[in-house]
N, C-alpha and C positions, 0 to 999 in steps of 0.2 A: 674803505681802504683804497689805497690807490692803484690803479691799472698799469703795468707797464708798456713799455713802447711795443714789446711783442705779443700783448694780449694776457699775459700771464697776471694773475691774482690769486693772491694765498695760495702758491704752488699750482696752481690748475690753470688751465688755459681757457680762456675766455673771449668771445669773439660774438658779434652781434651781427648776423648775415640780413638782419632786415633794415638796418642803419641807412644801407646805401637808397634805400626808398624814401627816405625822409623828405620832404618839401622844404626847403632853406630858402629865405631872402637872399638875393645876390649883394645887397648893400644893407650893412646895418643888421642889426639883430632884433629887430622890433617885430611886431604880430604881423600875420600875414593878412592881408586884406585883397579884395578882389582885384586893385590895380597894382598890386605889391609884384614887381619882378623877381621870379625865382628861378632856380635851377631848372624845372619844369617849363618855365616859358623860354630861357634859354636856347635849350635843347630843341624846343618846338620848332623855334625859329632857326636853329641854324640846320634842321630837315626840310624845313620850306626852303631856305636858301640853297641847300645843296641840290635840291630839284631844279630849281631855276637855273643854278650854273650849268648843271648837266645838260639840260635841254636847251639853254641858250648858248652854250657853246656848242654842243654837239649839231644844234641846226645851222649855226652859223654860215659855215662852208657849204653843205649841202651836196657834199662832194658825191661823183658816181662812185668812186670807190671811197667807202666811208670809212673814216677814222675810228679809233677805239672807243672815244666817246660817242660818236654818231650810232655808232652799230650798237650800244648798249641803248640809248633812246630807241632807235629802231625795233630792237629786241622787244623792248618795253612795252613800245606803242602796240605791234602787233598780237604779243603775248594776250594784253588786255582786250584789244578789238575783237580779237578769236574768241576769247572767252565771253564776253558779251553777246556777241553774234549767234555762239552756241546754244549758250542757255536762254535767252530771252528773244531770240530772232531778230528779223531786220528792224522790228519797230524799236527796240531796246538800244540801237548804235547810235541815237540821239544823245542819251545820256550820257555818252563815251566820257565827256570832260568830268562829270561827276566821279564816276568809277575809278576812271585812271587817277583822278587827283587822292583818293581816298587810298589805292594801292601804293602809291608811289609814297605818300605820306608814311602810312603804317612803314613801309619797308625802310624807308631811308631813318624813320626813329629806331626801327629795331636794330640795325647795323652799326649806328650810330653809339647806341647803347652798349655795343661792344667794346667800344674804345677804351682803354684804361682812363678812370677817374671822369668818366662821362656819367650821363644820368640817361633812363631810358623813360621818356613819357609815357610810352604803351603800356608801362608796367603797373601806371596806377590808374585804377578803377574809375577815377574823376574824368581823366582823359577818354578811356575806353568807351566810356557810359554815353560821353557826349555824341563820339562816333557812332555808336550803335543806335542809342536813341533818334538821332539825327537821322540815319537810315532809315530807322521805323518810322518816322513822322513824313518823311519825306513820301515815301512808298505808299502808306496809308493815303495820305491828300490827295496823291498823283490817282489814285485807284478809283477815290472817291469823284474826283475832279473829271476823270474820263468816260468813268461807268455810272457815277451817280449811286443810287441804293443800291443798283444791280451788283455792285461790288460786293454786297455783304451776300451775295448769294453763294460766295466761295465756302461761306462756313456751313450751308444747308446743303447735304448730299442728298440729291433729287434720287439719285440710283439706289440708294440702301431702302431697307425696308420702311415703312411708316413708323412701324413703332420703336425703330433705332434711332429715327433723323434727329431726334430733341437732344437724344445723350450725344451722338457724334458731333451735333454744333455745339454744345456746351463743351466738349473735349476740344474741337477746332478752335473756338474762341480764346480757351485757355490755352492752347498751344501757340497761338498768335500773339498774343499780349506778353508772353514768356521771350519771345523771339529777342527781343532789344536786350534784355536781362541776360540770356544765354549768350548773344552776341559779343557782348560787350564782356563778360567775366570769362569767356572762352581766352579772348585777346590776353587780358590783361594777368590772368592766371598762370598763362602759361610762360609768358616772359618773366614773371616775376619768380616763379619755380625756379626757371632754369639758371638765372642770375644769383638766386640763394645758395643751391648748390654748389656753383662755382665759389662764393663767398666762403661756404662750411669748408671745402677742400682748401681754399687759400689759408683759412685758420691753422688748419691741421699740416700745413707745408710747415707749420714753427717748429715741429717736433722732429728733430734729425732724424730718428729711427724711421718715420715713415714718410720724408719729405719727398723720396724719389717718386714714389706711391702717390704721392697727392698732386704732384707736378704734371705726372702720367695723367691722372683721371682728370685734372683741370684743362690740358690740351686737348683730350677727347670730349669731355664736354662743350669746352669753347667750340670745337668743330662742329658738333651738335647743334650748339645754338645758332651758328651762323645756319645752317640748315631750316633750324625752327623759324628764325627771322623771315624766310623767305614763305616757307609754310604758313606761317600766322596770317601775313599780308594777302597769300594768296586763298586763305580759307575765308577770311573776313570779306574778301572780296567777292568770291565767286557767291557766298551766303547772299550778298548784298544783289547780285546777279538774280539769284533764285527768287528774293522778295520782290525786285523789280519785275520780273516774269508773273508773279500774281496779280501785281497790281494793273500790268498791261493786258493780261488775258487770264482773269479771274474763273473763267470755267473752265481752264485746262488744267 
């Protein structure tokens, strides 16, 4: 049966809140290959372009009294720099460019995804998994490079009773390898959940009797999602700093 423009089918209200997460090619309707330019590709490129524009324009004048854009760039710089130094110590500051890039990309993608008719790349596990596993392999290889096999000592709790050490070691190894999974699912799951809830309330807005309630709920959740966009970027970044600290100082 055909679906009406308002999503009513056979006398009932029909809407699909997960359709907004579908990956679609920008050109044509053919199959999606690894080289296909999709809506995911477009909005990731836009997120990168926003970062470049903000910092290129913001740092162009380098005025003693900063402009608004320059203030945004300086606040982001100081915020991430302080986070890295507080969590990892002075040794971690040299990895500031990587962590700053992660924070800005996730934040930009999250905020752009709140625009009407936009797409949120970080709602896809494929995108967040690349970020999460990328961090995992980076800190693991860094730890092995800097400390060799001594890096594996972080799994062996020498202060624990001897009989418990093997059990604790198994738990530590499992928790370590679960890190990239939880790191990526946390980001994608929280972003996807908020967008899906907004779409559900938007579907109910077509019913005149509850339309005002739906609109107020959408406004409230939208405001919450702006906060979530910042929080999820912060959580992903600070967890990256924690993992970096383990790679730099596995004994602590």
